[in-house]
C-alpha positions as CSV (number, residue, x, y, z in Angstrom):
1,M,-13.6,53.2,24.5
2,L,-12.6,50.0,22.6
3,Y,-15.7,48.2,23.8
4,D,-17.9,50.7,22.0
5,E,-15.9,50.2,18.8
6,V,-16.4,46.5,19.0
7,I,-20.1,47.0,19.5
8,E,-20.4,49.2,16.5
9,L,-18.3,46.9,14.4
10,C,-20.5,43.8,15.3
11,R,-23.9,45.5,15.0
12,P,-24.4,44.8,11.3
13,Y,-23.8,41.1,12.0
14,L,-25.8,40.7,15.2
15,G,-28.4,43.5,15.2
16,L,-30.3,44.0,18.4
17,A,-28.5,41.1,20.0
18,T,-25.0,42.8,19.6
19,E,-24.5,44.0,23.2
20,A,-25.8,40.8,24.8
21,F,-23.6,38.7,22.5
22,I,-20.4,40.7,23.1
23,N,-21.1,41.0,26.8
24,R,-21.4,37.2,27.0
25,Q,-18.0,36.8,25.3
26,I,-16.3,39.5,27.5
27,F,-17.8,38.8,30.9
28,I,-18.5,35.0,30.8
29,N,-16.0,33.5,28.4
30,M,-13.1,36.0,28.9
31,K,-14.0,36.7,32.6
32,L,-13.4,40.4,32.4
33,K,-15.0,42.4,35.2
34,Q,-15.9,45.6,33.2
35,A,-16.3,46.6,29.6
36,S,-13.6,49.2,30.2
37,D,-11.2,46.4,31.0
38,L,-11.2,45.3,27.3
39,S,-7.9,46.3,25.7
40,E,-6.1,45.6,22.5
41,T,-4.4,42.7,24.1
42,H,-7.8,41.0,24.5
43,L,-8.9,41.4,20.9
44,Y,-7.5,38.2,19.5
45,L,-9.2,36.1,22.2
46,L,-12.4,38.1,21.7
47,A,-12.3,37.4,18.0
48,R,-11.9,33.7,18.6
49,W,-14.8,33.6,21.0
50,C,-17.0,35.6,18.6
51,F,-16.1,33.3,15.7
52,H,-16.9,30.1,17.6
53,S,-20.1,31.5,19.2
54,G,-21.1,33.4,16.1
55,Q,-21.0,30.4,13.8
56,E,-24.1,29.0,15.6
57,I,-26.0,32.3,14.9
58,M,-24.8,33.5,11.5
59,G,-22.8,30.7,9.9
60,N,-19.1,30.2,9.2
61,A,-18.5,32.9,6.6
62,Q,-20.0,35.8,8.4
63,A,-18.6,34.7,11.8
64,R,-15.1,34.6,10.2
65,E,-15.6,38.0,8.6
66,M,-16.7,39.6,11.9
67,A,-13.8,37.9,13.8
68,R,-11.3,39.3,11.3
69,K,-12.6,42.8,11.7
70,I,-12.3,42.5,15.4
71,M,-8.7,41.4,15.1
72,K,-8.1,44.4,12.7
73,L,-9.1,46.7,15.6
74,E,-5.9,45.7,17.4
75,E,-3.8,47.0,14.4
76,M,-5.9,50.2,14.2
77,D,-5.6,50.8,17.9
78,F,-1.8,50.3,17.7
79,L,-1.5,52.8,14.8
80,R,-3.8,55.3,16.6
81,K,-1.5,55.2,19.7
82,L,1.7,55.3,17.5
83,F,0.6,58.5,15.7
84,Q,-1.1,60.2,18.6
85,P,0.4,63.6,19.2
86,K,2.5,64.0,22.3
87,N,1.6,66.8,24.7
């Protein structure tokens, strides 16, 4: 699930607060109902929220790096779907 990928990507930046931080962005700021609702179309907005909220916690440079990695997930997800074998 994409949510799990986001959690693992952000864990080095946020440590034990990762799930609470990402859940706050997804459920409160982005107003999604479930973690499984997160899709590649949401990643740009999630990256923006994580950058702005993350600056307060980790500073500009690390927040920007984390946001860029989140946006990169969109590209990786697209490529994964593109090259996924057809049944």
